[in-house]
C-alpha positions in Angstrom: 0.0 0.0 0.0 2.9 2.4 0.6 3.5 2.4 -3.2 0.1 3.8 -3.8 -1.3 7.3 -3.5 -2.2 8.8 -0.2 -5.9 8.4 -1.1 -5.4 4.7 -1.9 -3.5 4.1 1.3 -6.2 5.8 3.4 -8.9 3.7 1.7 -6.9 0.4 2.3 -6.5 1.3 6.0 -10.3 2.1 6.2 -11.2 -1.4 4.8 -8.7 -3.1 7.1 -10.2 -1.3 10.1 -13.7 -2.2 8.9 -12.8 -5.9 8.6 -11.2 -5.7 12.1 -14.4 -4.2 13.5 -16.3 -7.4 12.3 -14.1 -9.7 14.3 -16.9 -11.3 16.3 -19.1 -11.6 13.2 -16.3 -13.3 11.3 -15.5 -15.6 14.2 -19.1 -16.6 14.4 -19.2 -17.3 10.7 -16.0 -19.4 11.0 -17.5 -21.4 13.8 -20.4 -22.2 11.4 -17.9 -23.3 8.8 -16.3 -25.7 11.4 -19.6 -27.0 12.6 -21.7 -27.2 9.4 -19.3 -26.7 6.5 -21.4 -23.7 5.4 -19.0 -21.4 3.5 -18.6 -17.8 4.7 -18.5 -16.3 1.2 -21.3 -17.8 -1.0 -23.5 -17.1 -4.0 -26.8 -15.3 -3.4 -28.8 -18.4 -4.4 -27.4 -20.3 -1.4 -29.2 -17.9 1.1 -32.2 -17.2 -1.3 -33.0 -20.5 -3.1 -36.6 -19.5 -3.6 -35.6 -16.3 -5.5 -35.0 -17.5 -9.1 -33.4 -14.2 -10.0 -30.4 -15.1 -7.7 -29.7 -18.3 -9.6 -27.8 -16.5 -12.4 -26.1 -13.7 -10.5 -22.4 -14.2 -10.5 -21.0 -10.8 -9.5 -22.6 -10.4 -6.0 -22.2 -12.6 -3.0 -23.1 -13.0 0.6 -20.4 -12.7 3.3 -22.0 -14.7 6.1 -25.8 -14.5 6.4 -26.1 -10.7 7.0 -23.8 -9.0 4.5 -24.2 -8.7 0.7 -21.2 -7.6 -1.3 -21.5 -6.2 -4.8 -18.0 -5.6 -6.1 -17.3 -3.0 -8.8 -15.3 -4.7 -11.5 -15.2 -1.9 -14.1 -12.2 0.4 -13.9 -13.1 3.9 -12.7 -16.8 3.1 -12.5 -18.8 5.3 -10.1 -21.9 3.2 -9.9 -23.2 -0.3 -10.6 -26.5 -2.1 -11.0 -27.3 -4.8 -8.6 -30.2 -7.0 -7.5 -31.5 -7.1 -3.9 -32.8 -10.6 -3.1 -36.4 -10.8 -2.2 -37.6 -11.7 1.3 -35.4 -9.1 3.0 -34.9 -5.4 3.2 -31.3 -4.2 2.7 -29.4 -1.2 4.1 -26.3 0.3 2.6 -23.6 -0.2 5.1 -22.1 3.3 4.6 -25.0 5.5 3.6 -27.8 3.8 5.6 -30.1 4.0 2.6 -32.6 1.1 2.6 -33.8 -1.0 -0.4 -36.6 -3.4 -0.8 -35.8 -7.0 -1.8 -36.8 -8.1 -5.2 -35.6 -4.8 -6.8 -32.9 -4.0 -9.3 -31.2 -0.6 -8.6 -28.2 1.3 -9.8 -26.1 2.3 -6.8 -23.5 5.0 -6.5 -20.2 3.2 -5.9 -17.3 5.6 -5.1 -14.3 3.9 -3.6 -15.1 5.4 -0.2 -18.6 3.8 0.1 -18.5 0.7 -2.1 -21.7 -1.4 -2.4 -21.9 -3.3 0.9 -25.3 -4.0 2.3 -26.7 -5.3 5.6 -29.7 -7.6 5.6 -32.5 -6.2 7.6 -35.2 -8.3 9.3 -38.2 -6.3 10.5 -36.7 -3.5 12.4 -33.5 -5.2 13.5 -30.4 -6.5 11.7 -30.2 -10.2 11.0 -27.0 -10.3 13.1 -27.0 -7.8 16.0 -23.2 -7.9 16.1 -23.3 -5.6 13.0 -25.1 -2.7 14.8 -22.6 0.1 14.9 
């Protein structure tokens, strides 16, 4: 990271700190791997088998049962279109904007607030450890 620009370095540090803040969530997910074999990173259809639209999505994934990641693969892209699986509401991790499941939306995707979403169940997060 020290070979990159100051902005890149700061963003890398931010993501490392974010990952560190999820320690108990990740440890719980790893415990599930040990006990059940359930992978931590998995395709959307694994968690949403009744939502046929998830069956063909190859560029989004779940990280545990509460986080959906939608990587931006296009160089210098500032947004991306993604699908929110039905049966849940979703909240952008950084902006707190909420989205209904079953919808396709184009989301702003600057490097600072990449597309990362928390699964919402009723009025609480699926995993309370993610409340920040």
